[in-house]
N, C-alpha and C positions, 0 to 999 in steps of 0.2 A: 268201407264204402262211404262216400260223402253224403251227408244228410240222411243217414240210415234211419235215425229215429223218426224223422218226418215222413220218409217214404214208407216205413213200416205202418205208420198211422194211416196213410192213404190206402194201403192194402187192406187194413182192418175195416176201414169205412167203405171200401169198394171191393168186395170179394170177387168181382168179375175180373179184376186185374191181378197180374203177377209181376214180380220184379225180376228183371234180367240180371245177369252177372255184372254187366257194365253199369248198372244203376238206373237204366231206363225201364219203362213199363211196357208190358204187352198184354193183350186181351187173352183170356183163357181160350185155348184152342177149340174146345168143344162148343163154344158159343158162336163160332163163325164158320164151322166146317161146312155148313150147307149153303154158303153164300159165295158168289163169284165177285169179290169186292174190287172195284176200280177206284183208285185214289186220283181224283181229277185236279188236285192242286198240290204239287210238290215243287221243290227247288233243289238244285244241286250247285256245288261250287262251280262246275263247268258251265252251268246255264246263267250264272250271274257274274262270272269272273271279270267281264269287261267293265263292270261298274266300279271296280276297285283300281286305285293307282298301282303301278307296276310293283312297288315294294311290298304291297299287301296281297299280290296275286300268288298265293301259295296254298295248294291243296294239301291237307294233312291227313294221312292215313293212320288212324288210331282207333281200332275196333273196341278198345277198352274204355274209351272216354264216354261219359254220359252227355248226350246231346241236350237233355233237359237241364242239366247243370250249367251248360254253356249258353243256353238261350236266354233271351230277355223275358220269356214267359215260362212260369209265373214270375211276377215281379220279385217275389221272395218265396222260399219254400213254405214258410208259415202262412203265406197268403194263397196257396193253391186251393182252388174251389171249382169242382166240376160243374157247379150250377151257375158259373159266371162266364161272360164272354172272354175268350182267350184263357179260360180256366184259371183266372186270377182275380182276387179282390184287390182293391187299392189300399195303400197304407192310410191309417187314420190321420197320421201326421207325417209330413215329409221330413221332419226333424227327428222322427223316431228311428230306431234301428232298422225296421222294415222300410222306412222311407229312404234311409241312406242306401240300403241294399237295392231299392228300386232305382235310385239314381245311377248306381254302378251298373246294374243290369241293362238299363236303357242305353248306356254309353258303350258297353262292351258286348251286349248280347247278339249283335248282328254278326259277330265273328264266328258264331256257330256254323255259318255257311262254309267256312274253310274245312270243316270236318265232314261235310255232307258229300261223300264220294259216291260214285255209282255202286261200288261194292257194298258200302254201308246201307244205302237205300234198299238194295235187293235183299240184304240180310234182315233188315227191319220189316220189310214186306213179308218175308217168310215167317218171321216171329208173330206177325199179326194176321196171317191168313189172307193177305192182299195179293190179288192175281196180277193186276196191271197198275201202272202209275203214269200220270201225265206230268212230265217235267217242263215247267214253264220258263221260257227265256225272257230276260229283261235286258235290252241293249241300250246303251247310251248313244248320243248322236255320233254318227260316223263310224261306229264300231258294231261288230256282230260276232256271236258265237255259233252261227248257223252251221258251220262246217263240223264243229265239235259235236253238236246235237244230232246232225245227220249221221255222223259216224256211230254215235251211241245207239240210235234207234235201228240202224241197219244191222248191228251185231247183237242186239238184244231186243227181241220182239215183245218182251214184257214192259218195255218203256216206250212212251210216246212223247211227242213234243208239239208245241205251238210256235209259230214264228213271231218275231218281235221287230217292229219298225218304229223308230222314234218319230214323233210328229214333226220335228224340226229337221229331219233328214232331207238331203237332196235326192232327186231322181227316185221318188217314191214308186211310181209305176214300174220302173225297171227293177227295183228291189222286190216288189210284189211278184213280178214275173220270175225272178230268180228263185224266190222261195217256193213258188208253185211247182217248180221242177223237183223239189225235195219232198220228203215224206213228212209233211206236217198235217195236223188235224184241225188247225184253226189259228187264231191270232190272239196275242196277249198284249194288253195295255196296262201300264202301271203309273197312273198320274202322280201319286205321292212320292215315288222314288224319282221320277223324272222332274218333279216340280212343275209340271205342266197341267193346267186344269183340264178336266174331262170335257168341258163345254167351251173351250177356247176355239177360235176359228181354225187353227192348225190341226187340232185333234179331230174336230168335226170333219174337216176335209179328208184327213187320213181315214177316218171311219167310213166315210162314203166310198172311198176306193176299196177298202177291205171288204165292205159289204158286197161289192160286185163279184167277189170270188165265190160267193155262196158258202164259204166256210164260217163256222161259228166264231164269235169274238168274245173274249173274256176280259173283263177289267176289274181290278180291285175296286171296291165300293165302300163308301162310308168312312167315318172318322176312325183312324187306327189307334187312337189313344183315348182313354176315358176322360170325361169332362173334368174330373177332379185333377187329373194330371195336367191337362191343358191349361187350367186356371192357375197352376203353380208356376214357379220360375224354373222348374226342372227342364222342360224342353226349351230349346232356343227359339227365338222369334222366327227363324227360318223354318224350323221343324213345325211350329204351329201353323205357319203359312202353307207348308207343303201338305199337311194332313187335310187341309180344307179344299185341296184340289179335286177331291173325289167325294165331297159331301153329298149325301143322297139326293137332296133336292136339285142338284146341278144336272142330274141325269135326265130329267124330263125334256129339256131343250134338245138334248142329244138324241134321245129315243124317238122324238117326233120326226127326225130327219132320216132315220134308218129303220122304217117300220117293218121291212121284210127280213132284216138280219136276225139270226139267232144270237141273242145277246145275253151273256152270262154275267150276272153281278156277283162277283166273288165275295166270299166271306159273309154273305147275307147282310151286308152293310156294317160289319164289324160292330163298333160301339154305337153306331147310328141305326141299329136294327129296327127301331120303331118306324122308320121312314120307308122301309123296303116293301112292306106289304101293300100300301096304297099304290106304289109305282107298279108293282107286278100285277095288280088288279087292273090298272089303267092300260098297261102295255102287254098284250098276250104273247108277244114275241120275246119276252124276257124269261130268264131262268136264273137259278142261283146255286152255288155250292155252299154247303153248311160248315165248311172248315172254320174251326174255332168257336162255333156256336154251341151253347149248352142244350140239353134235352128240352127244356121248357120252350125255347125259341123255335126249335125244330118242330115241336108239337104244334105251335101256333101257325107256322108256315103250312103244315099239312092241313090244318083245320080251315084256314082261310084261302089258301091258294090251291091246295090239292097236292098229291104226291108225284104228279107227272112232270113237274118243272123243278124238281130238287135233285141235286147230285151230291154224292159223297165226296168230301175233300178234307184235307188235314192241315195244310200249310207247313208240311214237313220241310226242313228239320226244326222249325221254330216251335212246333207243337208235336207231342207224341201222337202217332197214328192211333194208339190204343184209346186215347181219350175221345176222339171223334167217333170211333166205332162204338164205344160204350154209350155215347150221347144218342146215337141213332137207335141202338137197342132199347134204351130207356124211353125214347120218344115214341116208339112204335110197339104195337102188339100184333098188328095185321101183317102176315107174311108177304102178301103181295106188295104192300107199301115198302117193306124192308128191301125186297128184291129190286124194286124200282129205284130206290134211293141208292142202294149199294152198287148197282151196276146197270140195271135195265135202262134207266134214263140216259146214262152216259153213252151207252151203245147207240141209242137213237139220236141224241142231240149231236154227238161228236163223231158219229159213223164209225164206231169202234166194233171190230169183230169179236166174236167169242174167243175165250182162251182155249 
């Protein structure tokens, strides 16, 4: 097994975890048996395939591969840290061995999505006691995976989806009408993948139209790379520009214009976590998912915002679902808080029925 020594160390330091045969992690079953967990932030190859050029559009069925090994997170196995955002530390030097590994992972780690099949997600959900998962679409201009996602949710009631419309698309009202005839639970925006700022006029115009549907809206929020990495020459100038499209302070101007919308700030601001609490205090129509956040940050959200506006999520397949489960368990001791975060709030905010 690849990285066996490092993974064994992780198990020794975190006895709530177990190692699967394929080298990924799962939470110990007895720790989650009493919860009806809903993962509100997942991705599959089929939900992102339209983003890739034709020669890269290949779904790979390999149940024996470790998704953790393929992902860009952690930056290097030696840097894995459950107490950090995205469960990874940064290398002390980008010229070090870990620094070189970080560069490689940032370049290649996005291709983990090719291994994220529907069958693999369902198996990993079973391994971690997860009942339902929300698979989020991200579509480029003029393209859509809506038919694939509609087929998926119709034949598997454990999987749900949100619609995705690009801010630069034509005929947006017609696209909204088309989606509303399908089985979607809300709308997904992804500024940094699109390279379109959350507060530009096109995105705001789209958000106003989406808000009219009454369905919740989720957008990635915050800087997706740590400051140390952004200050280096590892990310390209284009990447550095793209991650700023969803900087936390840009959301204020947006939220002022859609005060009635249920707006979910995904990832709790990523590496921009410090900015999300003031915004959530200012705008009571905002919610967040805690995908990729460590226990300490979840604990702060509960203390300052309360547990009613927090949903469980993982950013699968980029992060093991077990890590986010363990973060919630460590951040909470109150059973009511756990049940709200694991599933109760998602049922209310996203109008999801019980399993």
